[in-house]
Each structure stands twice: as C-alpha cells, then as structure tokens.
C-alpha positions, -999 to +999 in steps of 0.1 A: -095+694-312-101+678-346-073+660-365-057+679-393-069+668-427-046+642-441-030+633-408-035+599-392-058+599-362-036+574-343-004+556-345+003+519-340+033+506-321+045+470-318+062+452-290+100+450-288+114+419-304+128+406-271+094+411-253+071+398-279+076+360-273+071+364-236+040+386-238+025+364-265+031+333-244+016+350-213-015+360-232-019+325-246-016+310-211-042+335-198-066+327-226-061+289-219-069+294-182-099+316-190-113+288-212-111+262-184-143+253-165-148+267-130-132+246-103-147+251-069-123+251-039-131+220-018-108+227+011-115+242+045-129+278+045-115+288+079-085+280+099-088+258+129-087+271+165-054+281+180-043+267+213-051+299+230-086+300+216-092+264+227-081+272+262-104+303+263-134+282+251-126+255+277-124+282+304-157+297+294-173+262+295-160+258+330-174+292+341-208+282+326-209+250+348-200+270+379-226+296+371-253+269+368-243+256+402-245+290+418-278+298+401-292+265+415-280+273+450-295+308+448-328+294+436-328+270+466-319+298+490-348+320+476-372+291+479-362+284+515-365+321+524-400+322+509-410+292+529-396+306+561-414+338+556-447+321+550-444+294+578-426+312+606-444+338+626-429+373+627-408+382+657 
C-alpha cells in the first residue's frame, strides 16, 4: 500500500538516554575487535585420552599380540597336517 501524500515514509527513533552510552561503547568495542588481524588458535585441537580410553587401547593391543600368537600356532598346525597327509600312507 502506498504512503499517503505528505506523510513520512518512516519514523526515526533514538536510544534511551540510559542505554545510549552502553550501546555506543559495545558497538565501539565490536568495531575495534573487527579491525584486529586474525589470530589463529595455537593450542591443541582435541582433548587427550581419558583413562578409560587408554585402558581400552591397551587391552586391544594385548588382544592383538595374543591373536598373532594363535595365528602362528594355527599356521604351524596346518603345515604339519599337510606334511602328515603327504608323507604318511592312508590307513
């Protein structure tokens, strides 16, 4: 809907007297921060491991060692079974 002829298209309001110093100061601080150069964060990007995570990883490492031992024993058993099958006559 068009504005009536002779009527202002908008009105302007100002800040309350008690709020103006605070808002002006905050805007000034924001402008000052915005004009600062970028400062990259140089600290760690992730948290360290928790005690529970460390225990879990140590447990998994122990399982890996045990699995390697079992795999080695199974490979040896398969090799012996193959040799027995090729060298021993059937019953």
